[in-house]
N, C-alpha and C positions, 0 to 999 in steps of 0.2 A: 436571564430572568431570576427572580428570587423564589426560593422554595419554602413551603410551609415547614414549621418546626415539627419534629417527630411528636406524635401523640403518645399518650400513656395508656395504650390498650392493654388490658389484662389478658394474657394468653394462657395463663394457668400452667406455665412451665418455666424452666430455667432459661428458655430461649428469650422470653420477654426481658428478663434481667440483663442478659447478654446484649440484646439489641439496644436497650435504653442506655447502657453504659459504654457502648462501643465507640471507638475512635471514628472520626469523620471519614466517609469514603472519599475516593478521589473527587476533588472539587470540580464543578463544572467550569467551562471557560469563563474567564473573568473572576475566578476565585482570588481571594486576597493574597498579597505577597507574603504576609506573615504566615498564613496557612500553608502556602507552598514551601516556605523556608522551614517551617516546623516539620513538614512531611519529609523534606530532603535531608533532615538531620536524623532520621530514624535509621536504626540498624536493620539488617535483614530479619533478625529474630523478632524485633519489635513490629516490623511490618507483618510478619506471619501471625503474630499474636493478635494484631488489630484485624487482620483478614479473617481470622477464626471467629470474629464477632460480626463480620459483614453478612447482611441478610442473604446475599447471593451464595455465600459459602455455606451458611447454615441450612439453606434450602436445597443444597446439593447441586446448584446450577454451575458453580465454578469451584475449582479446587483452591485451597489456600495458597498453593505455590503459584498458580496462574494469577491470582489476585495480587499477591505480593510482587510478582514480576511486573505486573501492569503498573503498580504504584511506583516502582523504581523507574519504569520506562517513561511515565508521564510526569513524575515529580522530582526525581533526583537530579541535582545539579553537579554532583561530584566535586564540590568546592571549586567550581569553575566560574565561567563568566555569566552564569544565570540561565544558560540554555539547558534544555532537557531533551531527551530523545523525541518527545512529543512536539518540540518546537518545529521540527522538520517533518514529523510524521503525525499530524493531528488527526484524531479520530473522526472529526466532523468533515474532513476533506480527503477521505479515502486514504488516510495515513501517508499523504504526500503533500507537497506544496507546489503551486503553480502561480502564474502571474496574477490572475484575478484574486486568489486567496491572499497573496503577498500584498497586493495593492490595498485590499480591504483592511488587512491587519495593520498596515502602515497608517491608514487613515484613522482607525479606531484606537490604536495603541502604538504610536511611533517609537516608544521606548521599549517595545517588546525585545527580549534578548536576541531574537532573530536578527535584529538590526544593530547589534552591539558594536560592529565594526564602524558604524557611522558616528558613534558617540564617544568611543574610547580610543584615544590616540595610541595606546599600546597595542590595539587590535586593528589598526587602520587597514592592514593588509590581510586580514582574516578572510574577507570576501572581496569580490569585484563588483562593479556596477551592474554586471549581468544578473546578479541576484534579483534585482527589481525589474530589469527590462526583459529578461528571458526566463526567469525562474530557475536559474542554475546556481550551484554553489561551488566555491573554490575547493579543489581537491588536490592534495599531494599524493596521488595514487601511486607514483613511481618513487616515493621516498622523500624524506625531509631534509636531505643533505644540502639542498640548494633552494631555499624557500622563495627567493626572489625570481627564479627562472623556471624551476622544475615543477610546474603545477599546470593543471588544466581546469576546466569547469564542466560540471556534470549535472544532469537532472537528479532529482531525489526519487529513489525507488520506493514504491509502496511496500508494505510488509504483508500483504494478503497472501495466504495459501502457501507459505514457504515449506510447510511440511510435505507438500506435494511437488515442489519445484526445484529444490536446490541440491539434490544428490548428483555429484559430478560424474561425467562420462570420461573414463580414461582413454576412450577411442578417439577423442577430439584432437589429439596430436599436441596438446599443450604440455609443457614440461612439468612433471610432478603435479597433477591436479590437486588443488587444496581439498581439505575435507569437505567443504561445501562450496557451491557456486554462489558467492555473495557479491553485491554491487553489480554494476553494469558489465564489467569485464570478467567477472567470475573469480577475481582475486582481490576482493575488497577488504578482506580481513587480514590482520597481521598474524604472526605465529603460525599455527597449523592451518590457518585459513578457514576455520570453522565459524559458524554463526555465533557460537558462544564467544569466540575471540573478537567478533566484529565490534562488540561494545567497547573494548579497549581501544581499538583503532578510531572509533567514532568520537570518544572522549578526547583522545589526543588531537584529532583533527579539528573538532568543532567546539570544544568546551573550554579551551585554555584562557586564562586571564592575561597572558602575555605570550608572545611568539617564541619564547625560549622553549616552551612546551616541556618544562621539567616536572615530572611526577613529584607530588608532594609540595610543589611551589605553584605551578600554573594550574593544577587540578590534582585531584586524588584518583588513583586507579581503583577500579571496582574490586571488591572482595570476591573470593571464589564462590561464596554463597550468592552474592548479587549476580554474578555471571550465570549461575545455574538458574536462578529464578527468572531473570530476564529472558533467558533462552526458552524457558517453559512457556512464558507468555507469548513470545514471538511465534513459536511453533504452533500456537493454538488459535491464531487469528486467521479467519477466512475458512476456506474449504480444506479438508484433509484427504479428499479422494479425487479420483479421475472420473470423468464421464466415459461412456462408451458411445461414440457418435454413430456407430453402426446401428445402435438400438434407439437412438433419439429420433423422434418424429416431431417436426415443428408444424403447427397448424396454419401458419402463414405460408402459402404456397411458394412465394418468392424466397422467403427465408429458408424453407426446406430445400429448394433448389440450390441456394447458396451453401447449405450444408453439404450437398452432394458435390458441388464444385470444389469445396474445401478438401474433400476426401479424394477427388478424382486426380490421378497423376497427370492426366492430359489436360486438365483445366487449372485449378488452383495450385495443386501440389503442396499445399500448406501443411497437410497432415504428416509429412515426412519429418519436419523439424518441430512442429507444434502438435504432436499426436493428441488427438481428442481435444484440441484447442487449448492444451496445457503448455507446459514448458519442457516436455520430454521428447527425445528423439525416437522416431519409430523403430530404429534398428536396435536400440539398447534399452529403451525405457528410462534413460538417464538424461540429465541436463548437459548439453554439449555447447562448447565454445565454437563459434563459427566466424569466418571473415565474410560478411555479407555486403561489404562496400558501404556500410552506413557512415563510416568515418569521412567519406567523400562529400557528404552533405552536412558538414560540420558548421559550428557557429564561429563567428569571428572571435579570435582570442589573441589580441595584439600584445598582451602582457606576458602570457606564459607560452607553453608549447601546445601543439595540437594533440588530441587524444589518440594514442596508438593502441589502446586496448590492453590486453593481458600481457603481463610479463616484463614490464619496464623497470622493475625495482633493481637497484644495483648497477644500472648502466650509467656511465659517466657522460656519455654524449648521446644525442638523438640518433636513433638507429632505423627509423622507418619514415618513408615519404608518405605522410598521411594524405596529402592533397594531390599527389601525382604530378608534382611540379619540378621534379628532377633532383631534389636533395632531401636528406633526412630532416624532418621537422617535428618529430614526435618519438615517444618511447613505447615499445611494445611489439607484439606480433600481428596486430591488426584484428584480433578476434575479440568478440563480445559474446556473453552467454545469452541463451534464448529465454525471453520472458514468456510468461503465460498470457494467452489471449482472452480467456474467459473474463478476466477483470479489466481488460484493456480499454474498453470504449469510454468509460468515465474516469480514466486516469490519464487522459491526454494532457499535454502534447506528447509526442512519441519519440522513441529511441533515446540513446544515452545523452543527447545534447539538446533535446527539445526543439530540434531544428527542422523537423519534417512532419507536417501533418497536424492539423488541429482537430481532425475527425478521423475515424478509423478508415474511412474510404480513402482519404488522402494518404494515410500511412501505407495502405496496401498498394497504392499506385506507385510508390517508391520502387517496388519490386519489378515494375515493367519499364522503368526509365533506363534506356540503353547504357548510360554512363555509370550506372550504379550496380544493382544486384546482378543483372545478366552477365556482366564481365568479371564479377567477383569470384574468388575461389569456391564459395558456397553455391553460387549460381552455375558455375561451370561443372561442379560436381552433380548437380541435378540434371544438367543437360546431358552429361555422359550417362547418367543413370537411366534416363528415359528416352534419349535419342533426339530430343528436340529442345530448343531454347524455351525458357519460361515465357509465356505470352498470353496470360488470361486477359479477357476482354473487359471493357468498361462495364458491360452488362453483368459479367461475373463479379466484378468489384461491387457493384450495387447490391447484388444478391448476397454475396458473402458478408457485406456490411450489415444487411438485415439479419442474417444468421447470427453474427457475433453480437449484434445489439440485443437480440432476444435472449441469448445466453447470459449476457451481462445483466440485463434487466431481471432475469430469473434469479441470478445470484444476489442482486440488490434486494429483491423481495423476500428471499429466504432469510437474509440477515434481518430485515425489518420484522419479519414474522418471529424470528428467534428472539429478538429483543422484546417484542410485544408479549410473546408467551412467557418470557421471564418476568416481565412486569406483572402479568396476570397472576403468575404463581406467587409473587411477592405480596400483591394486594390481597389475594385469597388467604394467604397464610398469616400475614402480619398486619393487615388492614392499614391504618394510618401510621404505624410505627415505621420509621425510616422511609417515609413516602418520597423523600428526595431522590432515592435510588430509583424508585418506580418512575418518577417523572422524567428523570434524565434518560432512562432507557426508552421512554415514549418519544422524547425529543429526538434521540438518535435513530429511532425507527423511522421517524418522519424524514430525517436526512436521507435515508436509503430510499424511501419512497420518492423523494424529490429527484434523487439520482436516476431511479428507474424512469421517471417521467421525462427527464432530460435525454436519456438514452433513446427513448422511444419517439421523441419529437424533434430531435436536432439532425434529421437526415439532410444530406446535401440539397435535395429538392424539397423545399418547405411545403409543397402542395401534396406530398406523398404521406399517407397515413400508415402507421404501424400500430396495430392493436388498439384502435380507438375505444373499443368497449372496455378494455383493461384500463385505459387512461381514465375513463369515467369512474370505474370502481376505485381507483387510487385517489382521485379527488375526494370521493366520499370517505375513504379511509382517513385522509388528512383532516376532514371535518370532524370525524369521530375523535381523533387524537387531540385536536384543538379543544373540543368540548371536555375531554377527559383531563386535560391539563388544568382546566379552570373549574373542574367539578368541586363542589363544596363538601362532598362526603366520599368516603372510600367506596361505598357501594355504587355511587354514580360513576366514579372512575372505573370501577370494575366492569360495569355495563358498557361503557364507551370503549374500553380496551377490547372486550369481547367482540363488539361490533366491528372495530378496526381490523381485528384478526380475520374475521369473516370476509371483509371487503378485500383485504390483501390476498387471501386465498382465492377468491373469485377472480381477481385480476390475473393471478399466477396460473390458474387453470386454463386460461385462454392460450397459453404459449405453446403447449405441446405435451408430449409424453416422454417419460424416462429421462427427464432433465433432473437428475437426483444428486443434490449436493449434500455432503456430510460436513457440518460446520463445527469448528472448534469452539471452546469456551471463551476465547480471548475477546471476541466481538461483543461480549457482555460487559467488558471493562472499559473504563474511560479515564 
C-alpha cells in the first residue's frame, strides 16, 4: 500500500526538525529498487546517523544500534547478487520462508533476488529446484571445496529469540562447541562459530554474483562495525527470557493438561531437551546438540549428499550413513541443535529439512515412530534415564499441541501489542509526522494477529475450538487496525490504535496466567 507523506506538525522542539529532515526509514515490502540500492550503499556510520533521526529512536523505543543493524539486515546487498538477509528472513513471514510464501512471492515478483539462480547463468547452481517445491535452500555446510557434490539442502531458520536459545552446551559431546549454536546443526557460522560471524558465512553462501565466491569480486565482506550492528539487531528479535512452566496456568483445561504432559517424564518427557518449551537442556540450561534420528526422515537429494548434521567440515569423503542403508552418504556426526518450541507452531514445516509435519501435532508424532526417535541415541538416552521407552499417546499429542498453540498465540499477541503500543507512542508524540512508521507497525501488528488466529484455528480436527472468545476479540482488533490505517486524521488513528490494543489484551487475557514474555526491540524494525 502507499503511505501518506509526513505532515509538518510543529512540535516546538528540535525533534520536529530532526524528524522532518530524517532519512527514510526501512521501506515497506514493495519499496523501489532505487531506494533499496541507496540504502545498501550507506556506511555503518551513515546508518547510525539516519537512525538517530528515526522516530522510534527519538522516542526511546529502539536503540540507534538496533535500528542500524536492522537496516543492514533488511537492505544491505554487500555488492552481491541483490539478496539481503531479509530475502530469506522476511519480517512479515516470521523471519523465514516456506512454500506458500515462496509461491506467492514468485507470482508477485518473479525477478525477486530470491530466484536469482533461475535467471543468472553464472548462478544456476546457487539453488536447487527444492527451493520452490520444499522451501529449502542449497547449503555447503561442510565446506566449499567441492561445490558440485558436497552440498545439501536445508530449511531456513527463523531468527526469533536467539538471545535465549543459542548458548552452546559443552556436555553434548561435539568437538569444540562453537561460540554459539547457529543454523540447524549448531555449526552454521564460520570462524569462531558465533552469531556475529554467521553474517560472513551467509554472504559467502547466498549473496555471490558468481560461484567463485571471491571476496571483493563476488561480494564484499561486512565491516567489523556492520557485524556488530547486525548482531545487536538479531539478538533483539523476539523474546529475551524463559518461561517457568511450573508457574504457568492455562485456562483451557486440555491445553493445561498438555502442559502437564509436556513436563511429565512418564508422558511427554519434552521438558528434558526443551526446558520451559525453549531450546535449553534441563541438565545444563544450555543449547545441546543431539542425535534424534531426524536425518532418517530426510528429503530426496539426488544432486548432493544427505545431511549428516554437525562437524562435516574438512572431511574429504562421506563419513556417516544418514539413511541407514549400509554405506556413508553424508558428512557429520548426526547431531542437530535443539530449537525452541514457543515459536514453533507458526514456523512450520518442521526440522532441518522441512520433511516431517505441517502442523505441530504431526511433528510431535515423529517422536513416537519406532524407526526414528525411539532408536536414536537421544531416544535411547531418555529410555535409560527413565527406565521405559518414550511412548506418549495420541491423546497426549492432541493436548500438548493445544498447549504449544496457546504459548505461540500468546507470543504472537505480545508482539502485536508491542507494535501497536509503539505506534501509539509515535502518534501521541509526533502526530502525523512520519506517519509511515506508525502505519507499517500497525500492519505488522495485524500480521501477528493473523498468525495467532491461524495457530488457534488450524488444529488437526477442524471441529475443535480453541479460545473462540479470543478469536472474536482478535477479529475486532483487526477491524480497528483497518480503520486506523485509513483514518483521515492522526487523532482518529490514535483512537483506533487504542481500541485495537484493548481488543488484543482482552484476547490475550483468556489464555492463562504467568505466560510472561520479555520482548526485545528488534521486532519494532522492518
